[in-house]
C-alpha positions in Angstrom: -22.4 -1.0 -12.8 -22.2 -4.0 -10.5 -23.0 -3.5 -6.8 -21.4 -5.6 -3.9 -22.5 -5.2 -0.4 -22.7 -7.1 2.9 -25.3 -9.8 3.2 -26.1 -8.6 6.6 -27.8 -5.2 6.4 -27.1 -4.6 10.2 -23.4 -4.5 9.7 -21.5 -1.5 8.4 -20.0 -1.9 5.0 -17.3 0.6 4.5 -14.3 -0.4 2.3 -11.1 1.5 3.2 -8.7 0.2 0.6 -8.7 -2.0 -2.5 -6.2 -3.7 -4.8 -6.1 -6.4 -7.4 -3.9 -9.6 -7.2 -1.9 -11.3 -10.0 -4.7 -13.9 -10.1 -7.2 -11.3 -10.8 -8.9 -11.3 -7.4 -10.1 -7.9 -6.2 -9.0 -7.5 -2.5 -10.5 -4.9 -0.1 -10.8 -4.3 3.6 -14.1 -3.1 5.1 -14.2 -1.5 8.5 -15.3 -3.2 10.7 -16.5 -6.2 8.7 -13.1 -7.5 7.6 -11.2 -8.8 4.6 -13.0 -9.7 1.3 -12.2 -10.5 -2.2 -14.3 -10.5 -5.4 -13.9 -13.2 -8.0 -16.1 -14.3 -10.8 -18.7 -11.6 -9.7 -19.0 -13.2 -6.3 -17.8 -11.6 -3.0 -16.2 -13.8 -0.3 -15.3 -12.8 3.3 -12.0 -14.1 4.3 -11.6 -16.0 7.6 -8.9 -14.0 9.4 -7.3 -13.8 12.9 -9.3 -11.6 15.3 -6.3 -9.3 15.7 -6.9 -7.9 12.2 -10.4 -6.7 13.2 -9.0 -4.3 15.8 -7.3 -1.8 13.3 -8.0 0.8 10.7 -6.4 0.2 7.4 -5.0 2.7 4.7 -3.7 0.3 2.1 -3.7 -3.3 1.0 -1.2 -5.3 -1.2 -1.8 -8.8 -2.6 1.8 -9.8 -3.4 3.3 -12.3 -5.9 3.4 -15.2 -3.3 -0.3 -14.9 -2.3 0.2 -13.0 0.9 -2.0 -10.0 1.8 -0.2 -7.0 3.3 -2.3 -4.4 5.2 -1.0 -1.1 6.2 -2.6 0.5 9.3 -3.7 4.0 9.7 -3.7 3.8 13.5 -0.1 3.6 14.0 0.2 -0.2 14.2 2.5 -0.9 11.4 1.9 -3.5 8.7 0.3 -6.9 8.9 1.1 -9.8 6.5 -1.7 -12.4 6.3 -0.3 -15.7 4.6 -2.2 -17.9 2.3 -2.4 -20.4 5.3 -3.9 -17.5 7.5 -0.5 -17.0 9.5 -0.4 -13.5 10.7 2.8 -11.4 11.2 3.1 -7.8 12.3 5.9 -5.4 11.5 6.5 -2.1 13.2 9.3 0.3 14.0 10.7 -2.4 16.2 11.4 -4.4 13.1 12.9 -1.5 11.1 10.0 0.5 9.7 10.6 4.3 9.7 7.1 4.9 11.2 4.0 3.0 12.2 1.6 5.1 10.2 1.5 3.4 6.9 0.4 5.3 3.8 1.1 3.1 0.7 2.4 -0.3 -0.2 4.0 -1.8 -3.3 5.9 -4.7 -4.6 8.8 -4.5 -7.0 9.3 -6.8 -9.9 12.0 -8.6 -7.9 9.5 -9.4 -5.1 10.7 -6.8 -2.6 7.9 -4.9 -0.6 8.0 -1.2 -0.4 6.2 0.9 2.2 5.6 4.5 2.3 5.3 6.4 5.6 5.3 10.1 6.7 8.8 9.5 7.9 10.3 7.8 4.8 10.5 4.8 2.5 11.4 1.3 3.5 11.9 -2.0 1.7 11.5 -5.6 2.8 13.8 -8.2 1.1 12.1 -11.1 2.6 13.8 -11.2 5.9 14.6 -7.6 7.2 13.3 -4.0 6.7 15.7 -1.3 5.6 15.1 2.5 5.3 16.0 4.1 2.0 17.4 7.7 2.1 16.5 10.0 -0.6 19.4 12.3 -1.4 16.7 14.7 -3.1 14.7 15.0 0.0 17.1 15.7 2.9 14.3 16.7 5.2 11.0 14.8 5.7 10.4 12.3 3.0 6.7 11.9 3.3 5.6 9.2 0.7 1.8 9.5 0.1 1.5 7.2 -2.8 3.4 4.7 -5.0 3.3 2.6 -8.1 5.6 0.1 -9.7 5.7 0.5 -13.5 6.4 -2.3 -16.0 10.0 -1.2 -16.4 10.6 -1.8 -12.8 10.6 1.8 -11.6 9.0 2.6 -8.2 7.2 6.0 -8.6 6.4 7.9 -5.5 4.4 11.1 -4.8 5.1 13.0 -1.7 3.3 15.6 0.6 5.6 18.5 -0.7 4.2 18.1 -4.2 7.2 16.2 -5.7 7.6 13.1 -7.8 10.4 10.6 -7.3 11.5 7.2 -9.1 13.6 4.6 -7.5 15.4 2.3 -10.0 18.2 -0.2 -9.4 18.7 1.3 -5.9 19.1 4.8 -7.3 16.7 7.7 -6.7 15.5 10.0 -9.5 13.8 13.5 -9.0 11.4 14.5 -11.6 11.3 18.1 -12.6 7.7 18.5 -11.2 7.0 20.6 -8.2 3.7 22.0 -6.9 2.5 24.0 -3.8 3.1 22.2 -0.5 -0.6 22.5 -0.1 -1.3 20.1 -2.8 -0.8 16.5 -1.7 -0.4 13.5 -4.1 -3.0 10.8 -3.3 -2.7 8.3 -6.1 -0.3 7.2 -8.9 -1.8 4.8 -11.5 -1.1 3.5 -15.1 -3.4 4.8 -17.9 -2.6 3.3 -21.3 1.1 3.7 -21.6 1.6 6.6 -19.1 1.6 6.9 -15.4 -0.9 9.7 -14.4 -0.9 11.7 -11.3 -4.0 12.4 -9.3 -3.9 15.2 -6.7 -6.4 17.1 -4.5 
């Protein structure tokens, strides 16, 4: 094991979300100390706009262009931090279905996907659009997502179901659990996508 911690013992160091970029860097946000990345066994704190220090985060996504996307858990939508430290905030005013963000993902085509407790949305680089799932006519509560190597966007929902989105078409898997079991993570393991619940 390797341990990474804050150089200031007086500061709370509590990572809330973590993800790896295409360049190999491990990115995470620590509340309330800010945004960090790990590279070559060294940890670096990222200089960031003060506005980012004012929120709690549920997910982080380093995208193909070097931007860092942060989904908030305190109903403040999504923040995008560019490589030049320019900050952009997206909320329901910009087309998100809800400001409570639960997961983020990027398709092979570069589109950004966001899961909320009120549905799924996609960002094409200019605008956000909500995606209607015909297999989930009521609340489409997307808890977790993963983009597989073949380009499918896999989603686990709060009602114990798994869906896939491919070429703008939804697919429903024949898997159903009790509504009291919530999907919390989808991740690749060898050649399969495993499902973790609690």
